[in-house]
N, C-alpha and C positions, 0 to 999 in steps of 0.2 A: 533440553534446548533439542528442538527438533532441526535437522536438514536432511536437505535430499540433492542427488547428483542427476544430471539427464540420461543417465545410463542405467536410471530405476533404481539406486540404493538410497535408502531412509535410512537415516540414524538420530539414535537418540544418545544425548552424553548429559550428565550433570553439570550446573551451570556452576558451580564453585572450583570445580577440578578438571572438567574436561572429562571425566570416565566416562567409556562405552557403557551403556546400559543397554542397547539393543540394535541388534542390524538386519536390518531387512532387505533381499531382493525381490522386486517386483517385475523385472526384466519389461518396462515400459518406456519409453523416453520423456521421461517428467519434467513437465514445461511449466507447473502451478502448486504452490506451493511451498514446504508443509505449512500448515493452521491445525493447533492443537487448542481445543476447550470438550468441556462436557464428553472427560473420558476415551475421546478418539481423538486421532489425527489422519487429517484428509488432503492429499496431492489429487494433482491432474496431469495430464500427458496431453503431449501435442496430437494424440491420436483421439481426442474425445473421453479417454477414460476418468473416471472419477473411484478413487479409492480411497474405504477405511481402515485405519487400522488402531489395534487397539493402543490406547497411551500407554501404558504401564509394560506392554508385554511386544508390541509389534505386532502381533496376530491381525492377520487379515480379516475384518468384520464382513463385508461386502462392498464387489465390484459392480460398476453398472458405466455405460457409455451414452454420450449426449452428442455426439454425432457431428463435435464443432470442436476445434482446439482450444484448448486452455493455455489462458498466458497469465491469469493472475491467481493468486492465492483464493482457494472461497472463503467462505463465513460461515461460523458455528453457533449456535445454541441447541440449550435443549431440545428445542422442535423440531430443528429440519437445519439442514444446510444447504448454502445456496452458491450457488457458482456462477460466473459468468463469463461467455464464451467468445468467441472471436463473430460470430453471426450476429450479433448485435442481440441475443437472449440472456437473459437473466432464470433460472430457474431453479425452485425450492426443491428439495428432492430431503425422503426423510431420512431424519437423523439414525435410525436404528437398521433401516433396510434398504436405504437409498435409491425408493420407488420414486419417480418423479409425482410432484402433487400438483405443481402448478406451472405456470413456462410464460413469460411476456417478451416482448420482442421493440427494439427500435431500430429505425433505418441508420445501416450502414452506408456514409457518403463512399462514392467510388474511389475516394484516395484519402485514406487515413494511416496515420502513426502505427507501426508495429507495438504494438502492447493494449492490454484494456483494463479498464480500471476495478479495482480491488470491492466487492463488496462491505458494505457494513450493517449490521444488527444494532437496532436501538429500540427499544420499548415495544416490542414485537411489530416494528417493521424492518424493512430490507431496503438501505440505501445506496444508490449506483449511479458512476456517470457512465455517459457513453459518447461514442465519434462524432456524433452528431452537435454535441456542445450542449445536451442537456443532461439533468439530474433531475431522478425520479425515484419516488418513496411507494413501496410495495407492502401490502398486508402479507407478513410471514406466515399467517394461517392461511389465506386466500387467494394470493397473488394478485387480489385487486389494486388498482391503482389508486392510491389517497392525494400523490400531487404528481407533477410534473413541471420543470424549472425550466427554463432555458438559462442560462450561464450564458452564453456568447452565441450571438447570431453568426455564419458566415458571412464575411467580406473581403472583394478582392476581386481581380480579375481572371486569375489564372488559379488552379485547383491548389499548389500550395500555399497559398494567401490562405485561403477560402478554408484552411486545416482549423478547428477547433476542439479539438479529441480534448475528453475528458480521462485519462489515463491515469490518475492516481485515486487513492480510497478519500473518502471523506472521513472528515473527523467530528466526533460529534461531543459537545460538551454540555452538560444541563438538557436546556431546550432548544438548543441551537446547534446549525449545521456549517461546518468550515468546508470549504471547496477551492480548487486552483484548476485551471483549464489551459492549454496550449495556444498562445497567441488570443488571449481571451482576457478573464479577469478572475481574482482571487476575489471570494464575496462571503458573509455569511446571511443562512438563512433562516429559518423560523424551521424548527423540527415538523410542528402540525400543520403547517400549512404549506411550506417551499417558498415563504415570502422572501425578498431580498433586502436584508436591511441594511448593508451595504457593501459597495463593490470597487473593486481598486485594479484598475490596467495592470494586467504582467501578463508571462507568460511561462508554463513549466508545465512540463509532463513527469515532473518527478512527485511533485506534490506539496506539503505542506506537513505541520505537525504544530500543536495547539497545547499551551498551557493553561492553567489559570487566570493569565490576563493579557497574553499576546500570542500571538500567530507566527511561524517560521517558515516560509517558503523558498527551498531551492528553485531558482529562475532556469530555463531552459538556457541560458548561458552561462550557468555558473556563479554567478551572483546571488549571494542568501541574502535574504530580506526579514525584518522583524516588521508585523504592523500591529497596533494594536486592535484588542479583541471588540473593542465596542463600538469602533468606529472608521475602521480601517486604515489610520492615517500612519504612516511611515515613520518608524523608531530608528531604525539603522539600517545601513546595507554594507555587506563586507564583498570587496570585489577583488582583494587580493587571492582568490581561487578562482577567479574567473576562468570559463574554458576549460574546467578541469574534468568536465564527463560525470556531476557529483548525481551521489546516490539520494535517495529519498530520507531525510535530515530523520533524527530521532534524539528525545530529550535526556539528559542527566539532568539531578537537583541544578546545579550550576551553569549547565554547558548546554549548547546547539552541535550535535555532530553528525558530520559527514562523510562518506567515502567516496574515493574518485580512480578515474581510469586508471590510473598507474598502482593502485593497490596502497595508497594512504588513505589514513584516518585523520580527520581535522575536528579541533574541539574548538568552538567558538563561545566567547563570552556571553550569557544571555545578554545581559545588562544593555552592552556596548558593543558586541560583534565581534571585539576583536579576537585573533589566533591566540588562542592561549599554548597550546597543546598539540604535535603531532606525530604520527607512529606510522609504520610500515606493515601490512601485515603479509604481502609477499609480491613479486612483479606481475601481477596481471590485476587485471578492471574488476571492479565490486560494481556488479550492477543490482543486485538483491538488496531491498533495503537491511541496515544493519537492525539489533535488538536492541534494546536499552532496558534492562532491569534494573532501578539505583541505579548508582552510580556504574554498575556494569555494562560495557558493550560489546555482543558480540557480532561477529563480521564473516561470512562465506563470502570469500573472492570465486571468480568463474575460473579459476582452475582449480576450485576445491581445496583450496586452505581455510579451516576452520579456526577461529583463534577468539579468545575474549580478553577485552582491557578492562582495568579498572582508574579510576583517575580520581583521585580526591580534589576536592576543591580546596582551594587556595584558603588557609587561615585568614581573618580579617586582620589587620595591622589594631 
């Protein structure tokens, strides 16, 4: 498990015990990541630095600057690293050197939410949402735009009413892409064309998680909603943790897990949305998405507390 702090510390610990494997001080105001794949760990800073470390030792491999603040984790594949910056740019970097391979840009509205979507790589394509309500798929090799879809269009008389940011990562399952936006819609798109198969009016700046059957969304108001993935119809909603500033949801074998602004972690039954467990990490907000591996959930609070919980499903009667 990899974690990072704003003061530049990057930490690797074992999932089973929390034993420290390595720790690296980068002396940078880290604000994006970490994310680990293909043998490297990548983080970004509020000054635009992108740093790659060796996954096993923490040794710095390369460091580049993109001249714009980074707020969301990069995406990594064997071929490259994709980063999204607050200036509306999506950049492809060489995974071995950090050299910029391509760059594309979407217009940033005059007013937008504080945050950017995390890019996702699927089948040699980088997919990312933008502050203007659009979702774009880009060739990982060339940076050419494959498709561009407007999830939501701005409407309303004030700039606040016209916010339609897509600030969370899309989810890709097979040939389908799932996405949710603020003051807009949740939708399922075709991976190859960006065509919208279904859409459901919803507002979320934290995003959604998807399993083989359903999509689970943390709304902006703290209501957790389950939608059927084949048509977007609502299955259940839980309003008991409303207004608690929820994190992005993650999934275990039987539960939807979210953390909140008081450091509580909540487990909701996947089938009916009922609250089945709750634990407190510390008296600090959890802004970063938890990480779920099987039935283990790892949480990092804004105060720097790193904790792992293992919730076993209840035996069937």
